[in-house]
C-alpha positions as CSV (number, residue, x, y, z in Angstrom):
1,M,132.2,142.8,-76.4
2,N,131.7,140.1,-78.8
3,K,135.0,138.3,-80.3
4,V,135.1,137.2,-83.8
5,T,136.3,133.7,-84.3
6,A,136.5,133.3,-88.0
7,A,140.3,133.4,-88.3
8,P,142.8,131.2,-86.5
9,G,145.3,132.8,-84.4
10,N,145.4,135.6,-81.8
11,H,141.7,136.6,-80.9
12,D,142.8,139.2,-78.7
13,S,144.0,141.7,-81.2
14,P,141.9,144.9,-81.6
15,S,140.8,144.0,-85.3
16,S,139.1,140.8,-83.9
17,V,136.8,142.8,-81.3
18,V,133.4,143.7,-82.5
19,E,132.0,146.9,-80.8
20,S,128.2,147.0,-80.1
21,A,126.3,149.8,-81.8
22,P,125.8,153.1,-79.9
23,R,122.7,153.9,-78.2
24,S,120.1,155.5,-80.5
25,G,120.2,159.0,-78.9
26,A,124.0,159.1,-78.8
27,A,124.3,158.7,-82.7
28,A,122.2,161.7,-83.2
29,S,124.6,164.0,-81.5
30,S,127.6,163.0,-83.5
31,L,126.2,163.1,-87.0
32,R,128.5,164.6,-89.7
33,R,127.9,168.0,-91.0
34,T,126.4,166.8,-94.3
35,A,123.9,164.4,-92.6
36,R,122.3,166.9,-90.3
37,Q,119.0,168.5,-91.4
38,R,120.0,171.6,-93.2
39,A,117.9,174.9,-93.0
40,V,115.8,176.0,-95.8
41,I,116.9,179.4,-97.4
42,R,115.6,181.6,-100.3
43,P,118.5,182.9,-102.2
44,L,118.3,186.4,-103.6
45,P,120.0,187.6,-106.7
46,W,123.2,189.6,-106.1
47,D,122.8,191.9,-109.2
48,W,124.2,195.1,-107.9
49,A,127.8,193.7,-107.9
50,D,127.4,192.3,-111.4
51,D,127.6,195.9,-113.0
52,E,131.0,196.2,-111.9
53,V,132.6,193.2,-113.7
54,P,131.9,191.6,-116.8
55,G,131.2,187.9,-116.7
56,Y,129.4,184.7,-117.7
57,S,126.0,183.3,-117.5
58,A,126.0,180.4,-114.6
59,T,125.4,177.9,-117.4
60,H,128.3,178.9,-119.5
61,P,130.9,176.3,-120.5
62,Y,133.6,178.6,-118.8
63,V,131.9,178.3,-115.4
64,R,131.6,174.7,-115.7
65,L,135.3,174.2,-116.8
66,Y,137.4,176.9,-115.1
67,W,135.5,177.6,-111.8
68,T,135.2,173.7,-111.4
69,A,138.9,173.4,-111.4
70,T,139.2,176.3,-109.0
71,I,136.5,175.6,-106.3
72,G,135.4,172.0,-107.0
73,S,132.5,170.3,-108.7
74,G,130.3,170.2,-105.5
75,A,130.6,173.9,-104.9
76,V,129.8,174.6,-108.8
77,A,126.7,172.4,-108.5
78,D,125.8,174.3,-105.4
79,L,126.3,177.6,-107.3
80,L,124.0,176.4,-110.0
81,R,121.3,175.5,-107.7
82,L,121.4,178.7,-105.9
83,V,121.3,180.8,-109.0
84,T,118.3,178.8,-110.4
85,A,116.5,179.0,-107.1
86,A,117.2,182.9,-107.0
87,T,116.2,183.3,-110.4
88,R,113.0,181.5,-110.0
89,G,112.3,182.8,-106.4
90,R,112.3,179.2,-104.9
91,S,113.8,177.9,-101.6
92,L,116.1,175.1,-101.1
93,R,118.2,173.6,-98.4
94,R,121.4,175.6,-97.3
95,P,124.1,174.3,-99.7
96,T,127.1,172.5,-98.1
97,H,129.6,174.4,-100.1
98,L,128.3,178.0,-99.2
99,H,131.4,178.7,-97.5
100,V,133.4,178.0,-100.5
101,L,131.0,180.3,-102.6
102,V,131.3,183.1,-100.0
103,R,135.1,182.9,-99.9
104,S,135.3,183.0,-103.7
105,G,133.1,186.1,-104.0
106,L,130.2,184.1,-105.8
107,A,127.9,184.5,-103.0
108,H,127.4,186.7,-100.1
109,T,125.6,186.3,-96.8
110,H,124.0,189.3,-94.6
111,N,121.6,189.1,-91.9
112,G,120.6,185.6,-92.6
113,Q,119.9,186.1,-96.2
114,V,122.1,184.4,-98.9
115,F,122.8,186.5,-102.1
116,V,124.2,185.0,-105.3
117,R,125.7,186.4,-108.3
118,S,123.7,185.8,-111.4
119,T,126.6,186.6,-113.5
120,I,129.7,184.8,-112.8
121,P,133.1,186.9,-113.0
122,P,136.1,185.6,-114.8
123,L,138.9,184.0,-112.6
124,S,141.3,186.5,-111.1
125,S,144.8,186.3,-112.3
126,I,146.0,184.5,-109.0
127,Q,143.3,181.9,-109.7
128,V,144.5,181.3,-113.2
129,R,147.9,180.8,-112.0
130,L,146.8,178.1,-109.7
131,L,145.0,176.2,-112.6
132,P,146.7,173.0,-114.0
133,P,149.0,173.9,-116.9
134,D,146.8,172.4,-119.6
135,L,143.8,174.6,-118.3
136,R,146.0,177.7,-117.7
137,R,147.2,177.4,-121.4
138,K,143.5,177.4,-122.7
139,H,142.2,180.2,-120.5
140,P,141.2,183.3,-122.2
141,K,144.0,185.9,-122.0
142,T,141.5,188.8,-121.4
143,T,138.1,189.4,-120.1
144,T,136.9,190.7,-123.7
145,D,136.6,186.9,-124.7
146,V,133.2,187.0,-122.5
């Protein structure tokens, strides 16, 4: 270990000890989840579920405002990328927020396939109650505002 001697005082404190970099092979096994190479997937439209519930197109301002407040901007960005890829029949890297989309009912996985809703449903009454007060007041009262 190398000691840093830039400041006067006790040089034996833990903050003044500089660790050497790990071996090159050791770093690869401890990468964070978002730094690992993600699998390439080809999402498919999940249209059969869209007949049951009225909803919004993925690009509708409702989705960006209310769903972003509910699941986060990263998850909504992943949703928009998935919908676009499914519509165009394209592949993309597996989204990092896919688990959030599945838990929210906006995507579904089955046998390694990813299905994504092309029509985004309105928030449930529980989700609306969890919104910040200003967004809760602005939220449409019924689904007929679709």
